[in-house]
N, CA, C and O atoms as CSV, one atom per row, in Angstrom:
chain,resi,resn,atom,element,x,y,z
A,1,MET,N,N,-8.566,-7.031,-18.485
A,1,MET,CA,C,-7.516,-6.805,-17.134
A,1,MET,C,C,-7.517,-8.370,-16.228
A,1,MET,O,O,-8.349,-9.272,-16.324
A,2,LYS,N,N,-6.651,-8.330,-15.607
A,2,LYS,CA,C,-6.922,-9.747,-14.802
A,2,LYS,C,C,-7.509,-9.245,-13.422
A,2,LYS,O,O,-6.721,-8.570,-12.761
A,3,GLN,N,N,-8.891,-9.483,-12.818
A,3,GLN,CA,C,-8.900,-9.137,-11.891
A,3,GLN,C,C,-8.379,-9.618,-10.872
A,3,GLN,O,O,-8.027,-10.798,-10.865
A,4,HIS,N,N,-8.163,-8.542,-9.437
A,4,HIS,CA,C,-7.823,-8.994,-8.300
A,4,HIS,C,C,-6.179,-9.397,-8.494
A,4,HIS,O,O,-5.702,-9.924,-7.488
A,5,THR,N,N,-5.237,-9.226,-9.648
A,5,THR,CA,C,-4.229,-9.103,-9.505
A,5,THR,C,C,-3.185,-8.721,-8.295
A,5,THR,O,O,-3.255,-7.504,-8.123
A,6,MET,N,N,-2.486,-9.168,-7.628
A,6,MET,CA,C,-1.884,-8.871,-6.612
A,6,MET,C,C,-0.679,-8.000,-6.944
A,6,MET,O,O,0.182,-8.631,-7.557
A,7,ILE,N,N,-0.339,-6.543,-6.674
A,7,ILE,CA,C,0.822,-5.737,-6.918
A,7,ILE,C,C,1.234,-5.259,-5.770
A,7,ILE,O,O,0.574,-4.789,-4.842
A,8,LEU,N,N,2.587,-5.435,-5.909
A,8,LEU,CA,C,3.567,-4.947,-4.818
A,8,LEU,C,C,4.222,-3.394,-5.085
A,8,LEU,O,O,5.065,-3.152,-5.949
A,9,ILE,N,N,3.724,-2.545,-4.283
A,9,ILE,CA,C,3.916,-1.208,-4.604
A,9,ILE,C,C,5.607,-0.947,-3.236
A,9,ILE,O,O,5.662,-0.943,-2.007
A,10,VAL,N,N,6.356,-0.827,-4.003
A,10,VAL,CA,C,7.440,-0.284,-3.074
A,10,VAL,C,C,8.063,0.989,-3.622
A,10,VAL,O,O,8.454,1.097,-4.784
A,11,ASP,N,N,8.121,1.853,-2.791
A,11,ASP,CA,C,8.397,3.509,-3.011
A,11,ASP,C,C,8.816,3.968,-1.379
A,11,ASP,O,O,8.011,3.768,-0.470
A,12,ASP,N,N,9.928,4.490,-1.169
A,12,ASP,CA,C,9.786,5.368,0.015
A,12,ASP,C,C,9.063,6.627,-0.078
A,12,ASP,O,O,9.258,7.280,0.948
A,13,ASP,N,N,8.198,7.306,-1.024
A,13,ASP,CA,C,7.544,8.294,-0.775
A,13,ASP,C,C,6.097,7.915,-0.809
A,13,ASP,O,O,5.565,7.420,-1.803
A,14,ASN,N,N,5.391,8.205,0.483
A,14,ASN,CA,C,3.867,7.781,0.993
A,14,ASN,C,C,2.998,8.557,-0.587
A,14,ASN,O,O,2.196,8.137,-1.422
A,15,ARG,N,N,3.540,9.533,-0.402
A,15,ARG,CA,C,2.469,10.514,-1.773
A,15,ARG,C,C,2.423,9.389,-3.379
A,15,ARG,O,O,1.458,9.210,-4.121
A,16,ASN,N,N,3.414,8.977,-3.456
A,16,ASN,CA,C,3.735,7.940,-4.733
A,16,ASN,C,C,2.752,6.607,-4.349
A,16,ASN,O,O,2.021,6.060,-5.175
A,17,ILE,N,N,2.855,6.286,-3.240
A,17,ILE,CA,C,2.190,4.847,-2.937
A,17,ILE,C,C,0.831,4.968,-2.751
A,17,ILE,O,O,0.139,4.028,-3.141
A,18,PHE,N,N,0.254,5.993,-2.202
A,18,PHE,CA,C,-1.054,6.391,-2.523
A,18,PHE,C,C,-1.867,6.991,-3.676
A,18,PHE,O,O,-3.088,7.043,-3.825
A,19,ALA,N,N,-1.068,7.342,-4.298
A,19,ALA,CA,C,-1.794,7.619,-6.030
A,19,ALA,C,C,-1.573,6.682,-6.843
A,19,ALA,O,O,-2.164,6.575,-7.917
A,20,LEU,N,N,-0.465,5.688,-6.314
A,20,LEU,CA,C,-0.815,4.492,-7.205
A,20,LEU,C,C,-1.788,3.529,-6.781
A,20,LEU,O,O,-2.555,2.875,-7.487
A,21,LYS,N,N,-1.644,3.527,-5.426
A,21,LYS,CA,C,-2.830,2.521,-4.874
A,21,LYS,C,C,-4.210,2.761,-5.009
A,21,LYS,O,O,-5.048,1.909,-5.303
A,22,ALA,N,N,-4.450,4.159,-4.742
A,22,ALA,CA,C,-5.738,4.397,-5.464
A,22,ALA,C,C,-6.202,4.077,-6.847
A,22,ALA,O,O,-7.258,3.534,-7.172
A,23,THR,N,N,-5.431,4.419,-7.448
A,23,THR,CA,C,-5.240,4.194,-9.445
A,23,THR,C,C,-5.595,2.555,-9.512
A,23,THR,O,O,-6.685,2.114,-9.878
A,24,LEU,N,N,-4.599,1.850,-9.140
A,24,LEU,CA,C,-4.773,0.638,-9.266
A,24,LEU,C,C,-6.159,-0.114,-8.583
A,24,LEU,O,O,-6.807,-0.958,-9.202
A,25,ALA,N,N,-6.433,0.261,-7.449
A,25,ALA,CA,C,-7.289,-0.226,-6.535
A,25,ALA,C,C,-8.894,0.131,-7.631
A,25,ALA,O,O,-9.706,-0.784,-7.761
A,26,SER,N,N,-9.057,1.003,-8.066
A,26,SER,CA,C,-10.082,1.415,-8.841
A,26,SER,C,C,-10.225,0.740,-10.207
A,26,SER,O,O,-11.263,0.805,-10.865
A,27,ARG,N,N,-9.281,0.182,-10.539
A,27,ARG,CA,C,-9.439,-0.825,-11.881
A,27,ARG,C,C,-9.488,-2.094,-11.219
A,27,ARG,O,O,-9.479,-2.841,-12.198
A,28,GLY,N,N,-9.530,-2.771,-10.308
A,28,GLY,CA,C,-9.615,-3.893,-9.529
A,28,GLY,C,C,-8.025,-4.658,-9.200
A,28,GLY,O,O,-7.760,-5.858,-9.142
A,29,TYR,N,N,-7.506,-3.966,-9.094
A,29,TYR,CA,C,-5.931,-4.507,-8.608
A,29,TYR,C,C,-5.872,-4.393,-7.024
A,29,TYR,O,O,-6.185,-3.422,-6.335
A,30,LYS,N,N,-5.507,-5.333,-6.720
A,30,LYS,CA,C,-5.007,-5.531,-5.218
A,30,LYS,C,C,-3.872,-4.983,-5.043
A,30,LYS,O,O,-3.101,-4.950,-6.002
A,31,CYS,N,N,-3.495,-4.437,-3.825
A,31,CYS,CA,C,-2.149,-3.766,-3.535
A,31,CYS,C,C,-1.328,-4.185,-2.164
A,31,CYS,O,O,-1.889,-4.204,-1.068
A,32,LEU,N,N,-0.496,-4.384,-2.275
A,32,LEU,CA,C,0.495,-4.375,-0.935
A,32,LEU,C,C,1.325,-3.265,-1.333
A,32,LEU,O,O,1.487,-2.823,-2.470
A,33,THR,N,N,1.936,-2.789,-0.015
A,33,THR,CA,C,2.786,-1.519,-0.087
A,33,THR,C,C,4.056,-1.991,0.917
A,33,THR,O,O,4.042,-2.917,1.728
A,34,ALA,N,N,5.079,-1.130,0.630
A,34,ALA,CA,C,5.990,-1.169,1.585
A,34,ALA,C,C,6.915,0.207,0.874
A,34,ALA,O,O,7.097,0.596,-0.280
A,35,LEU,N,N,7.461,0.774,2.531
A,35,LEU,CA,C,8.339,2.065,2.266
A,35,LEU,C,C,9.742,1.772,2.083
A,35,LEU,O,O,10.604,2.650,2.118
A,36,SER,N,N,9.960,0.654,1.904
A,36,SER,CA,C,11.569,0.370,2.017
A,36,SER,C,C,11.761,-0.851,0.735
A,36,SER,O,O,10.863,-1.538,0.248
A,37,ALA,N,N,12.737,-0.856,0.504
A,37,ALA,CA,C,13.110,-2.556,-0.631
A,37,ALA,C,C,13.491,-3.508,0.403
A,37,ALA,O,O,13.704,-4.618,-0.085
A,38,ALA,N,N,13.639,-3.459,1.582
A,38,ALA,CA,C,13.812,-4.434,2.594
A,38,ALA,C,C,12.603,-5.071,2.785
A,38,ALA,O,O,12.398,-6.205,2.353
A,39,ALA,N,N,11.797,-4.434,3.392
A,39,ALA,CA,C,10.065,-4.191,3.804
A,39,ALA,C,C,9.322,-4.959,2.651
A,39,ALA,O,O,8.498,-5.863,2.783
A,40,GLY,N,N,9.811,-4.380,1.457
A,40,GLY,CA,C,9.350,-4.859,-0.017
A,40,GLY,C,C,9.443,-6.571,-0.362
A,40,GLY,O,O,8.487,-7.234,-0.765
A,41,ILE,N,N,10.905,-7.129,-0.086
A,41,ILE,CA,C,11.279,-8.379,-0.450
A,41,ILE,C,C,10.442,-9.485,0.652
A,41,ILE,O,O,9.967,-10.586,0.372
A,42,ASP,N,N,10.453,-8.599,2.307
A,42,ASP,CA,C,10.177,-9.500,3.227
A,42,ASP,C,C,8.500,-9.824,2.805
A,42,ASP,O,O,7.983,-10.924,3.001
A,43,LEU,N,N,7.670,-8.477,2.104
A,43,LEU,CA,C,6.321,-8.705,1.964
A,43,LEU,C,C,6.096,-9.486,0.815
A,43,LEU,O,O,5.013,-10.050,0.664
A,44,LEU,N,N,7.294,-9.609,-0.278
A,44,LEU,CA,C,6.955,-10.557,-1.445
A,44,LEU,C,C,7.468,-12.098,-1.365
A,44,LEU,O,O,7.411,-12.994,-2.208
A,45,LEU,N,N,7.972,-12.079,-0.085
A,45,LEU,CA,C,8.397,-13.694,0.421
A,45,LEU,C,C,7.168,-13.927,1.153
A,45,LEU,O,O,6.549,-14.990,1.107
A,46,SER,N,N,6.857,-12.997,1.774
A,46,SER,CA,C,5.368,-13.827,2.870
A,46,SER,C,C,4.088,-13.647,2.005
A,46,SER,O,O,3.000,-13.756,2.571
A,47,ASN,N,N,4.142,-13.377,0.658
A,47,ASN,CA,C,2.865,-13.177,0.055
A,47,ASN,C,C,2.819,-13.821,-1.332
A,47,ASN,O,O,2.599,-13.068,-2.280
A,48,PRO,N,N,2.975,-14.952,-1.531
A,48,PRO,CA,C,3.424,-15.955,-2.696
A,48,PRO,C,C,2.689,-15.199,-4.082
A,48,PRO,O,O,3.210,-14.906,-5.158
A,49,GLY,N,N,1.075,-14.985,-3.539
A,49,GLY,CA,C,0.344,-14.621,-4.642
A,49,GLY,C,C,0.960,-13.273,-5.495
A,49,GLY,O,O,0.918,-13.118,-6.716
A,50,THR,N,N,1.307,-12.724,-4.892
A,50,THR,CA,C,1.765,-11.661,-5.742
A,50,THR,C,C,2.331,-11.469,-6.995
A,50,THR,O,O,3.481,-11.899,-7.074
A,51,LYS,N,N,1.781,-10.844,-8.221
A,51,LYS,CA,C,2.270,-11.473,-9.126
A,51,LYS,C,C,3.232,-10.040,-9.891
A,51,LYS,O,O,3.921,-10.150,-10.905
A,52,ILE,N,N,3.100,-9.185,-9.355
A,52,ILE,CA,C,4.045,-7.876,-10.144
A,52,ILE,C,C,4.110,-6.928,-9.065
A,52,ILE,O,O,3.111,-6.564,-8.445
A,53,VAL,N,N,5.678,-6.387,-8.758
A,53,VAL,CA,C,6.212,-5.431,-8.421
A,53,VAL,C,C,6.516,-4.067,-8.935
A,53,VAL,O,O,7.108,-4.065,-10.014
A,54,LEU,N,N,6.208,-2.734,-8.334
A,54,LEU,CA,C,6.413,-1.640,-9.119
A,54,LEU,C,C,7.338,-1.171,-7.882
A,54,LEU,O,O,6.832,-0.848,-6.807
A,55,LEU,N,N,8.689,-1.156,-8.104
A,55,LEU,CA,C,9.665,-1.032,-7.877
A,55,LEU,C,C,10.471,0.442,-8.091
A,55,LEU,O,O,11.103,0.718,-9.110
A,56,ASP,N,N,10.305,1.392,-6.836
A,56,ASP,CA,C,11.249,2.669,-6.973
A,56,ASP,C,C,12.623,2.337,-6.907
A,56,ASP,O,O,12.956,1.530,-6.039
A,57,MET,N,N,13.449,2.790,-7.629
A,57,MET,CA,C,14.780,2.301,-8.050
A,57,MET,C,C,15.706,3.220,-7.397
A,57,MET,O,O,16.861,2.834,-7.221
A,58,MET,N,N,15.287,4.608,-6.940
A,58,MET,CA,C,16.107,5.277,-5.794
A,58,MET,C,C,15.416,5.182,-4.418
A,58,MET,O,O,14.363,5.705,-4.054
A,59,MET,N,N,16.114,4.529,-3.866
A,59,MET,CA,C,15.532,4.536,-2.375
A,59,MET,C,C,16.529,4.565,-1.049
A,59,MET,O,O,17.439,3.756,-1.228
A,60,PRO,N,N,16.603,5.021,-0.198
A,60,PRO,CA,C,17.923,5.037,0.833
A,60,PRO,C,C,17.738,3.798,1.591
A,60,PRO,O,O,16.649,3.268,1.810
A,61,GLU,N,N,18.602,3.480,1.880
A,61,GLU,CA,C,19.457,2.026,2.179
A,61,GLU,C,C,19.548,1.268,1.653
A,61,GLU,O,O,20.655,0.743,1.773
A,62,MET,N,N,18.656,0.625,0.755
A,62,MET,CA,C,18.632,-0.435,-0.353
A,62,MET,C,C,17.954,0.288,-1.490
A,62,MET,O,O,16.812,0.746,-1.464
A,63,ASP,N,N,18.824,0.329,-2.505
A,63,ASP,CA,C,17.961,0.839,-3.817
A,63,ASP,C,C,17.319,-0.274,-4.411
A,63,ASP,O,O,17.295,-1.445,-4.031
A,64,GLY,N,N,16.698,0.372,-5.601
A,64,GLY,CA,C,16.071,-0.736,-6.563
A,64,GLY,C,C,17.140,-2.018,-6.961
A,64,GLY,O,O,16.998,-3.214,-6.703
A,65,TYR,N,N,18.220,-1.361,-7.657
A,65,TYR,CA,C,19.062,-2.027,-8.114
A,65,TYR,C,C,19.428,-3.207,-7.210
A,65,TYR,O,O,19.296,-4.341,-7.669
A,66,GLU,N,N,19.890,-3.028,-5.930
A,66,GLU,CA,C,20.138,-3.831,-4.674
A,66,GLU,C,C,18.847,-5.027,-4.539
A,66,GLU,O,O,18.907,-6.246,-4.375
A,67,ALA,N,N,17.713,-4.118,-4.683
A,67,ALA,CA,C,16.388,-4.921,-4.490
A,67,ALA,C,C,16.146,-5.908,-5.605
A,67,ALA,O,O,15.488,-6.931,-5.418
A,68,LEU,N,N,16.711,-5.575,-6.828
A,68,LEU,CA,C,16.011,-6.394,-7.817
A,68,LEU,C,C,17.275,-7.561,-7.905
A,68,LEU,O,O,17.009,-8.504,-8.649
A,69,LYS,N,N,18.522,-7.601,-7.280
A,69,LYS,CA,C,19.521,-8.412,-7.066
A,69,LYS,C,C,19.237,-9.544,-6.075
A,69,LYS,O,O,19.477,-10.734,-6.281
A,70,ALA,N,N,18.732,-9.052,-5.047
A,70,ALA,CA,C,18.305,-10.086,-4.130
A,70,ALA,C,C,16.917,-10.560,-4.460
A,70,ALA,O,O,16.432,-11.504,-3.835
A,71,ILE,N,N,16.271,-9.959,-5.395
A,71,ILE,CA,C,14.616,-10.837,-5.647
A,71,ILE,C,C,15.299,-11.673,-6.959
A,71,ILE,O,O,14.635,-12.683,-7.196
A,72,ARG,N,N,16.138,-11.552,-7.619
A,72,ARG,CA,C,16.217,-12.345,-8.753
A,72,ARG,C,C,17.248,-13.482,-8.198
A,72,ARG,O,O,17.421,-14.471,-8.910
A,73,ASN,N,N,17.830,-13.398,-7.154
A,73,ASN,CA,C,18.679,-14.478,-6.759
A,73,ASN,C,C,18.044,-15.120,-5.460
A,73,ASN,O,O,18.777,-15.631,-4.613
A,74,ASN,N,N,16.766,-15.088,-5.326
A,74,ASN,CA,C,15.932,-15.929,-4.248
A,74,ASN,C,C,14.961,-16.850,-4.775
A,74,ASN,O,O,13.805,-16.429,-4.794
A,75,GLU,N,N,15.175,-18.040,-5.217
A,75,GLU,CA,C,14.198,-18.700,-6.001
A,75,GLU,C,C,12.805,-18.701,-5.670
A,75,GLU,O,O,11.943,-18.861,-6.535
A,76,GLN,N,N,12.542,-18.528,-4.446
A,76,GLN,CA,C,10.950,-18.237,-4.243
A,76,GLN,C,C,10.511,-17.026,-4.685
A,76,GLN,O,O,9.291,-16.879,-4.759
A,77,ILE,N,N,11.300,-16.031,-5.030
A,77,ILE,CA,C,10.303,-14.499,-5.768
A,77,ILE,C,C,11.166,-14.599,-7.082
A,77,ILE,O,O,10.928,-13.662,-7.843
A,78,ALA,N,N,11.882,-15.278,-7.435
A,78,ALA,CA,C,12.889,-14.884,-8.842
A,78,ALA,C,C,12.166,-14.525,-9.932
A,78,ALA,O,O,12.543,-13.638,-10.699
A,79,HIS,N,N,10.793,-15.362,-10.118
A,79,HIS,CA,C,10.199,-15.420,-11.249
A,79,HIS,C,C,8.913,-14.367,-11.015
A,79,HIS,O,O,7.982,-14.291,-11.817
A,80,THR,N,N,9.007,-13.596,-9.832
A,80,THR,CA,C,8.239,-12.498,-10.065
A,80,THR,C,C,8.136,-11.587,-11.443
A,80,THR,O,O,8.885,-11.843,-12.385
A,81,THR,N,N,7.325,-10.684,-11.504
A,81,THR,CA,C,7.711,-9.648,-12.131
A,81,THR,C,C,7.919,-8.303,-11.585
A,81,THR,O,O,7.240,-7.706,-10.750
A,82,VAL,N,N,8.998,-7.925,-12.219
A,82,VAL,CA,C,9.507,-6.474,-11.323
A,82,VAL,C,C,9.471,-5.245,-12.561
A,82,VAL,O,O,10.122,-5.296,-13.604
A,83,ILE,N,N,8.777,-4.427,-12.258
A,83,ILE,CA,C,8.348,-2.878,-13.032
A,83,ILE,C,C,9.325,-1.808,-12.472
A,83,ILE,O,O,8.978,-1.136,-11.501
A,84,ALA,N,N,10.212,-1.679,-12.899
A,84,ALA,CA,C,11.188,-0.472,-12.478
A,84,ALA,C,C,10.529,0.981,-12.339
A,84,ALA,O,O,10.483,1.561,-13.424
A,85,VAL,N,N,10.111,1.564,-11.473
A,85,VAL,CA,C,9.673,2.685,-11.262
A,85,VAL,C,C,11.007,3.602,-10.699
A,85,VAL,O,O,11.847,3.324,-9.844
A,86,THR,N,N,10.788,5.131,-11.774
A,86,THR,CA,C,12.246,5.660,-11.516
A,86,THR,C,C,12.103,7.214,-12.176
A,86,THR,O,O,11.824,7.304,-13.372
A,87,ALA,N,N,12.304,8.443,-11.357
A,87,ALA,CA,C,12.246,9.392,-11.879
A,87,ALA,C,C,13.448,10.052,-13.006
A,87,ALA,O,O,13.548,11.060,-13.705
A,88,GLN,N,N,14.352,8.697,-12.677
A,88,GLN,CA,C,15.579,8.775,-13.961
A,88,GLN,C,C,14.822,8.701,-15.292
A,88,GLN,O,O,14.064,7.756,-15.509
A,89,ALA,N,N,15.008,9.649,-16.158
A,89,ALA,CA,C,14.677,9.211,-17.484
A,89,ALA,C,C,15.787,9.843,-18.383
A,89,ALA,O,O,15.364,10.415,-19.387
A,90,MET,N,N,17.229,9.833,-18.175
A,90,MET,CA,C,18.124,9.600,-18.873
A,90,MET,C,C,17.982,8.743,-20.108
A,90,MET,O,O,17.058,7.929,-20.138
A,91,VAL,N,N,18.948,8.867,-21.296
A,91,VAL,CA,C,19.447,7.997,-21.909
A,91,VAL,C,C,19.992,6.658,-21.393
A,91,VAL,O,O,20.689,6.851,-20.396
A,92,GLY,N,N,19.930,5.706,-21.649
A,92,GLY,CA,C,20.586,4.301,-20.694
A,92,GLY,C,C,19.881,3.850,-19.430
A,92,GLY,O,O,20.104,2.778,-18.866
A,93,ASP,N,N,18.896,4.888,-18.986
A,93,ASP,CA,C,18.350,4.381,-17.720
A,93,ASP,C,C,17.397,3.193,-17.573
A,93,ASP,O,O,17.371,2.359,-16.669
A,94,ARG,N,N,16.635,3.293,-18.631
A,94,ARG,CA,C,15.945,1.866,-18.961
A,94,ARG,C,C,16.609,0.878,-19.310
A,94,ARG,O,O,16.227,-0.190,-18.831
A,95,GLU,N,N,17.501,0.849,-19.998
A,95,GLU,CA,C,18.708,-0.352,-20.330
A,95,GLU,C,C,19.150,-0.833,-18.755
A,95,GLU,O,O,19.331,-1.979,-18.342
A,96,ARG,N,N,19.230,0.132,-18.215
A,96,ARG,CA,C,20.366,-0.196,-17.024
A,96,ARG,C,C,19.275,-0.816,-16.119
A,96,ARG,O,O,19.780,-1.624,-15.340
A,97,CYS,N,N,17.922,-0.688,-15.979
A,97,CYS,CA,C,17.039,-1.173,-15.114
A,97,CYS,C,C,16.725,-2.597,-15.588
A,97,CYS,O,O,16.343,-3.522,-14.870
A,98,LEU,N,N,16.974,-2.632,-17.086
A,98,LEU,CA,C,16.451,-4.336,-17.743
A,98,LEU,C,C,18.003,-4.951,-17.320
A,98,LEU,O,O,18.141,-6.070,-16.824
A,99,ARG,N,N,19.013,-4.124,-17.573
A,99,ARG,CA,C,19.818,-5.533,-17.420
A,99,ARG,C,C,20.273,-5.763,-15.583
A,99,ARG,O,O,21.133,-6.519,-15.130
A,100,ALA,N,N,19.225,-4.689,-14.722
A,100,ALA,CA,C,19.769,-5.225,-13.497
A,100,ALA,C,C,18.638,-6.219,-13.105
A,100,ALA,O,O,18.449,-6.412,-11.904
A,101,GLY,N,N,17.869,-6.867,-14.029
A,101,GLY,CA,C,16.634,-7.731,-13.937
A,101,GLY,C,C,15.123,-7.158,-13.810
A,101,GLY,O,O,14.162,-7.793,-13.377
A,102,ALA,N,N,15.118,-5.732,-14.309
A,102,ALA,CA,C,13.697,-5.671,-14.152
A,102,ALA,C,C,13.067,-6.505,-15.481
A,102,ALA,O,O,13.687,-7.145,-16.331
A,103,ASP,N,N,11.918,-6.319,-15.384
A,103,ASP,CA,C,11.094,-7.094,-16.463
A,103,ASP,C,C,10.583,-5.715,-17.699
A,103,ASP,O,O,10.466,-5.876,-18.914
A,104,GLU,N,N,10.441,-4.905,-17.219
A,104,GLU,CA,C,9.931,-3.397,-17.319
A,104,GLU,C,C,10.304,-2.437,-17.036
A,104,GLU,O,O,11.221,-2.564,-16.224
A,105,TYR,N,N,9.958,-0.836,-17.415
A,105,TYR,CA,C,10.547,0.262,-16.700
A,105,TYR,C,C,9.463,1.164,-17.236
A,105,TYR,O,O,8.838,1.020,-18.287
A,106,ILE,N,N,9.329,2.287,-16.175
A,106,ILE,CA,C,8.691,2.984,-16.158
A,106,ILE,C,C,8.918,4.166,-15.610
A,106,ILE,O,O,9.290,4.024,-14.445
A,107,SER,N,N,8.821,5.880,-16.128
A,107,SER,CA,C,9.300,6.932,-15.477
A,107,SER,C,C,8.657,7.529,-15.084
A,107,SER,O,O,7.601,7.549,-15.716
A,108,LYS,N,N,8.699,8.499,-13.768
A,108,LYS,CA,C,7.866,9.078,-13.510
A,108,LYS,C,C,8.115,10.647,-13.711
A,108,LYS,O,O,9.231,11.119,-13.931
A,109,PRO,N,N,7.049,11.325,-13.619
A,109,PRO,CA,C,5.634,11.115,-13.223
A,109,PRO,C,C,5.178,9.722,-14.061
A,109,PRO,O,O,5.634,9.406,-15.160
A,110,ILE,N,N,4.397,9.130,-13.463
A,110,ILE,CA,C,3.848,7.971,-13.919
A,110,ILE,C,C,2.800,8.292,-15.013
A,110,ILE,O,O,1.914,8.975,-14.499
A,111,ASN,N,N,2.563,8.062,-16.315
A,111,ASN,CA,C,1.500,7.811,-17.057
A,111,ASN,C,C,0.485,6.697,-16.876
A,111,ASN,O,O,0.833,5.604,-17.325
A,112,VAL,N,N,-0.782,6.779,-16.262
A,112,VAL,CA,C,-1.426,5.651,-15.914
A,112,VAL,C,C,-1.725,4.788,-17.069
A,112,VAL,O,O,-1.547,3.572,-16.998
A,113,ASP,N,N,-2.180,5.376,-18.153
A,113,ASP,CA,C,-2.090,4.471,-19.293
A,113,ASP,C,C,-1.064,3.899,-19.856
A,113,ASP,O,O,-1.250,3.031,-20.709
A,114,VAL,N,N,0.095,4.253,-19.512
A,114,VAL,CA,C,0.964,3.440,-20.150
A,114,VAL,C,C,1.474,2.106,-19.093
A,114,VAL,O,O,1.900,0.988,-19.381
A,115,LEU,N,N,1.285,2.602,-18.101
A,115,LEU,CA,C,1.499,1.844,-16.457
A,115,LEU,C,C,0.177,0.483,-16.975
A,115,LEU,O,O,0.612,-0.664,-17.080
A,116,LEU,N,N,-1.035,0.678,-17.201
A,116,LEU,CA,C,-2.016,-0.171,-17.241
A,116,LEU,C,C,-1.740,-1.033,-18.498
A,116,LEU,O,O,-2.046,-2.225,-18.465
A,117,ASP,N,N,-1.237,-0.547,-19.488
A,117,ASP,CA,C,-0.736,-1.532,-20.907
A,117,ASP,C,C,0.603,-2.302,-20.222
A,117,ASP,O,O,1.002,-3.328,-20.771
A,118,LEU,N,N,1.240,-1.836,-19.107
A,118,LEU,CA,C,2.255,-2.621,-18.928
A,118,LEU,C,C,1.881,-3.723,-17.908
A,118,LEU,O,O,2.508,-4.778,-17.813
A,119,LEU,N,N,0.834,-3.402,-17.172
A,119,LEU,CA,C,-0.175,-4.228,-16.225
A,119,LEU,C,C,-0.559,-5.731,-17.112
A,119,LEU,O,O,-0.467,-6.910,-16.770
A,120,LYS,N,N,-0.964,-5.161,-18.228
A,120,LYS,CA,C,-1.873,-5.734,-19.000
A,120,LYS,C,C,-0.952,-6.605,-19.716
A,120,LYS,O,O,-1.471,-7.709,-19.877
A,121,LYS,N,N,0.238,-6.521,-20.215
A,121,LYS,CA,C,1.312,-7.497,-20.498
A,121,LYS,C,C,1.861,-8.616,-19.700
A,121,LYS,O,O,2.342,-9.659,-20.144
A,122,PHE,N,N,1.730,-8.270,-18.497
A,122,PHE,CA,C,2.148,-9.008,-17.836
A,122,PHE,C,C,0.763,-10.012,-17.022
A,122,PHE,O,O,1.037,-10.911,-16.228
């Protein structure tokens, strides 16, 4: 595991943020959090050491698909690894997230072992 890897969690539900942050912190990851995609993009721009974004795909105002487009179109942050996190687990949803620019996809409820394996990959 990469100790002290900075991860940005973007989710409009505080409970999801709390659970993910606690889980990741207990394994040596540092976390930033945002309750909206716009706030997440701002945090990403102001924290260039952030390596991975866990991005909820279904949020009000700006959804994860719009956020991915904004991230990939900004050369300052386009290289950031983005893992799409969504409750949508229908056939084709993973592919849709990857086509939109996500590096990987994980469905809710999050299986912690699967998430940790994904984080090790990056």
